[in-house]
N, C-alpha and C positions, 0 to 999 in steps of 0.2 A: 231462182232466188231473186233476181231483179224484179220479177213480177210481184213477189211477196213484199219486197222492200218498197215497191211503188204503192202497194195497198197500205202499208204502214205509214208512208208519207202522206197519203190521202187522209188517213185518220188524224194525223198530227195537224193537218191543215184545218180540218173540221174542229179539232180541239182549240186551235188558236182563234178560230172565229168565235167560239163560245166564250173565250176569255174576254172578248170585247163587248159581249152582251151584258146588259144591265136590266133589272126589272123595271117595270113602269114606275114613274114617279108616284110617290104615295099621295093619296088625298088626305083630307083631314079627319076622316072617320076611322074608328078603331077597327072596323071590319076589313077595310082595305089594308091597314097596317098588318093585320094577321095574314092576309093574302101575300103581302110582300115577303114575309118570312117564308111562306110556302114557295114562292117563286125563286127566292134565293136558294132554297134547299133543292129545288128542281134543277137549277143551273149547276149547282155544285155536284149533284149526283150525275148529271150528264157529263160534266167535265171529268169526273172520276171514271165513268164508263168509257169515255173516249180514250183516256190515258191507258186504261186496262186493255182495251181492244188493240191499241197500238203496240203495247208490250206483248200481247198475245201473237200478233202477226210477226213480230220480230223473233219471238220464241219458235214459231213455226218455221221461220226461215233458218234458224239455227238447227232445228230438227232435220230439215231437208238437207242441209249441208252435212250433218253428221251421217245421214244415210248415204249420201253420195261418197263421202270420204271413206266410209266403211265398205263400199262396194255393193251395198244392198240395192242401190238405185244408180242407173247410169247417169253420167253427167249431162249428156245430150240424147235423151231417149227418143226413139221414133214415136210419133203420135199414136200409131196403131199397136205399139207394144204395151205390155202390162205396166211398165215403168212410166211410159208416156201417158197412159190413161190416169195413173195415180197422180202424176205431176199436174196434169190438167185439172183433176178433181181438187187437188190441194190449192191450186191457183184460183180456181173458180170459187171455192169456199172462202178464201181470203178476200176475194173481191166482194163477195156477198156480205161478209162481216164489215168491210169498209163502207159499202153502200148503206147497210142498215145503220151504221154509226152516223153517217151523214144524215140519214132520215131522222134519227133520234135527235140530232143537234138542231135540225130544222124544226122539228115538232116542239122542242123545248123553246126555241126562239119564238115560234108562233104563239105558243101558250103564254109566255110571259109578256108578249106584246098584246095579248087579248084577241088574237086572230084564230085560235084553234082550241079544240077541246082536250080535256085530259085523256079521252079515249084514244086520240091520235098518238099521244105520247106513250100511252100504255102499249098500244099495238107496235109502235116502233121499238120499244124496249124488249118486247117479246120476240121481235124479229132478230134483234142483236143476240139474244139468248139462244134462239134456234140455230142461227148461222154459226155461232160460237161452238155449239155442240157438233155441228156438221164438220167444222174445221178440225176439231179435236179428233173426231172419228177418222177423218181423212189422214191425219198425221199418225194415228195409232196403228193403222193398217199394216204399215211396214216397220214401225219403230220398235226398238228394244224396250220392253216395259220397265227394265231395271236401269236404263240409262239415266244419267243425271239430267241430260238435255230433255228427255221425255218427261221426267218428273217436274222440271221447271216449266215445261209446256203445260202440263196439267195444272200446276199452281197458277200460271197466268190465266188459264181458262176459268179456274175457280174464282179468281178475282173479278172477272167480268160479271 
């Protein structure tokens, strides 16, 4: 659980960094002004994705806690046990979501500063989506599909 919360904190740090970013200063031409609107949209979208991934990791932590509390997963599993492998997979997936979110934030920053292409941003966004799916699968393996916690986890994943 601490590992998952650490990943959530990492995402929150990336989101805070995005808060301080501003698009490049506008030039006097209309074309640049239109790009400014695009850049603001990019930053807002990345902020929303960062907030959604942070909420996703917290929901995954709650799902893990529910599984431990219900006895489906041991509190301190051995790494070689099924529970240990599941826990490691969940933690690994959460770390990948956090890393992909950081990459997305960096790509957005580089794009609005004029130092990167849209392709880098798109690739980063696709990574966030792929690792979000991996995290959801890792959680669903042992979760009760009718649980409110599992339903909230799925909702958090859908928001990403």
